[in-house]
N, C-alpha and C positions, 0 to 999 in steps of 0.2 A: 423514567420521567416522560410524561406525554408532552409532545410539542405539536400544537394544533395549527401552527402557522410557520411559514418559512420565508426569510427575506429573499426577494428577487429583484436585483438591480437591472431593470429592463434594458437600459442603454448598453451596459457592459455585456449582458447576455446576447443581445442582437449583434453587437460588434464581434463577438467571439464565435458566433454560430451562423454566420451568413452563408457558409458553404453547405449547410445541412439541408436535406430534403425534408418534406413535411413529415414523413414517417420517422426520420431520424430525430427531428425535433421532439416528437412525442416520446420516443424511446429515451432520449436524453433527460427530459423532464421527469419521466417515471423513475429513472435511476437516481436523480437528485432527490426526489421526494422519498424514495425508499431509504436512501442514505441518511436523510434528515430524521426520519421517524426512528430508524434503528440506531442511529448514532454511530454507525460504522459502515464501511463499504462492503459490497458483496464479496463473499469469500472466494468465489470462483467464477470462471466465465459462464459455466452452466447456470449458476444462480442468477447472474446478470442477464442472461438471455431470457430466463423465465420472468424476471422483473419487467423487462421490456415488452413481453408478450409477443415477441416476433416469432415467425416461423423459422425453421432451420435455413431455408433459402434466403430469407431477409437478413438473418443474422450473419450468414456467411458473406453477404454483400456489404453490410454496414458495420460490422463489429470493429474493423480496423479504424474507421472514421470515429466511432464513438470512443474507442480506447485512447485516441489522440487527445481527447478532452480531459483525460485523467492522467495521473502519474503514479508510478509504483504500483502497477496493477490497476485497481479501481479506486485509489485514494484521490481526494480532491482537496487541495490546500485551502482554497477559499472557503469551502464548506466546513472544513475542520476548524478554521479560525472563527467562523460564525457560531459553530457549535460550542467552541470553548468560551466564547463571550456569553452565550446563553447559560451554560453550566455555571460560569462564575457568578453571573447575576442571580441565578437561582440559589446558589449556595449562600450568598450574602443575604438574600431575602429570607431564607430559612433561618439563618442565624439571628437576624433582626427580629423575626417573628417569635423565636424561642425566648429571646431576651425580653421582648415586650410582654410576653405571657408571664414570664417570671416576675416582672415588675408589677404586674396587676394582681399577683397573689395576695390575699388578705393577710395582714400582719396583726398580731395581738396588740390590743390597745394598752394593756398593763402587763408587760412582761415581768416575770418574777425576778426579784432582786438577785437571787442566787445565780440564775442563769446569766444575768447581765454581768455579774461579778466574774463568773467563770469565763465568759467570752472575752471580757476585758483582759483577764490574766492570760488567756490563751493567745490573744493577739499580741500582748506585750512580749510574751516569750518568743513568738515568731519574729518580732522585730529585733529582739536581742540576738537571736540566732542568725538573722539575716536571710534574705531571699532575693535571688536574682530575677530580672525580668525573664519572661518565657524563652526568648531567643537565647539569652546568655546562659540560662540554665540548661537548655538543650545543647548548647555549645560545649559546656563543661562536662555534661554527662554522656554525650554521644560524639566522640571525636570522628567516628566514621561518617556521620551525617555532616559534620563540619567540613571534612575533606571533600565529600561528594558535592556539597553546596558550592564550595570554592571552585571545584573542577567544572561544575555546570556554568557558573558565572564566567569563567575564562572562556569556555567553549561558546557561550552566547555573546561574547564580545564585551563583557563587563568585568575585567580583572579587578577593578576597584569596586568593592561592594557598596560604597557610599553613592556611586553613580547608577546603581541598578534601578529599574523602573519602580515606582511607588507600589504597584500592584504585587510586587514580589516580597512584601514585608514578612510573609510567613514562609519564606523559602527554606529555612532550617527545619521547620516542622515537616514540610513536604519532602525534603531530602531524607529525613528520618523514616518516613513512610516508604520512600523508594528503596532504602536499604533493607527494610523489613520485607518488602515484596520480592527480594532476591534479584533485583535488577543489577546487572553487572555495570560497574563504573565505566568501562570502556564502551559499552553499548550506549549509555546515556551521553557520553562525550561525543561519540560518533554521530548519533542521531541529532544532537543539538548543533553540531557543526554543520551538518547538512541543512538544517532549517535556517541557520544563520547565513549560509551561502546562498540559499534561495531568496531570502528576504532579509533586508538589513534592519527592518523595524522589529522591535521585541514583541513577542506574543504573550498572551496570558499563560500562566503556569498550567492551567487545565489543558491547553493545546499541547504543550510538551508531554504532559502525562498521557494523553491519548496516543501520541506517537510512540512513547515508550512502551505502553501496554501492547500495542499492535506489533512492535518489533520483538518484544519478549515472547508473545504468542507464536510469532513466526519462527523464532529460534527453537521453540519447544516441539515443533512438528518434526516427525521422523524424516530422514532423507529418503528420496525416492530410490527404489531399487531397480536396476536395469536387468531385465531377464536375459539369461544366457541361452543361446540356441542349443537345443537338445541334439543328441547324436543322430536321431532320426531326421531332424530338420537338415542337419549338415549333409547327411547321406542323400536326401532328396535334392538338395541344391547341387551336390556333386554330380549326380546322375543327370540333372537338368543341363548342367554345363557340358557334360559329355555328349548328350543328345544334340545340343546346339553346335558343338564342334563337328560332329559327324555330318550334320545337316549342312554346315558351311562347306565342308570338303566335297560333299555330293553336288552342291550348287556350283562350286568352282569347276568340277569335272564336266558337268552338263554344259556350262558356259563355254569351256574349252572345246568340247566336242562340237557344239553348234558353230563356233568360230571356225573350226577346222573344216566342217561341212560346207560353210559358206566359201572358204578359200578354194576347195575342190571344185565347186560349181563355177566359180569365177574363172578358174583355169580352163574348164571345159568350154565355157563361152568364148574365151579368147582363142581357143583352137578352132572352133567352128566358124567364127566370124569371118576370117579371111576367105574361106571357101565360098561363103555366101555372097561376098562382095567382089569376087574376081570378075574382071571385064570379059565380056563375050568375045568370041573370035571374029565378029563382024568388023 
């Protein structure tokens, strides 16, 4: 989805970036714009440096300051919240557009009686069989989604479902999608608790889904391997330590010899001095 504009609250921005230099201001804005267009933070420090168009020297000097404006790597909570709002509005607008298009479809002026009779019988049979609302139907057919939705509500601070935000009306449908996406329940609960701890106000469901997707992708990455030193490397280090020890011994011996030589010279001076200062016989 293309986003040709980005909200910028100037007063908040200036209050939080008063310590930045001019170069750091430009780098920070480039990072925010890249984040907004891509819909996700830079995946690594190297990508973030390329986004800022800084030299290696500039990056080494300013990367720590820039990182302090983000959290959990290069994630930005305020920008995530704004992105979630835009995604939510876009989803609702698309649904309304599809509904409006369906309502504008031409309908037959004189439908055949047989079709009408068939549809009426079909609807009557459905009513006799009974059908639940979408949420209740999902609840009865997907107990896993029901449990996941209840765990999410508790982690978000709404153990009573009736007090959940109005925007979460389709939570059961979303929870069913989370379960199909192989999201672990403990991951969802942990990430939701962290969001609740950072901010007491509820977020749109799209905000949580974005965090879940990022955490899930992070868990799928392989663990970094620590290279073990080879035998040759260990041998070189041992030889280096031996050379260093020999050098230290030689330096100590040279220092002792110089000290001894100074002591001998001092003794000679003390022996000669009395003869030089003896009073004359006059």
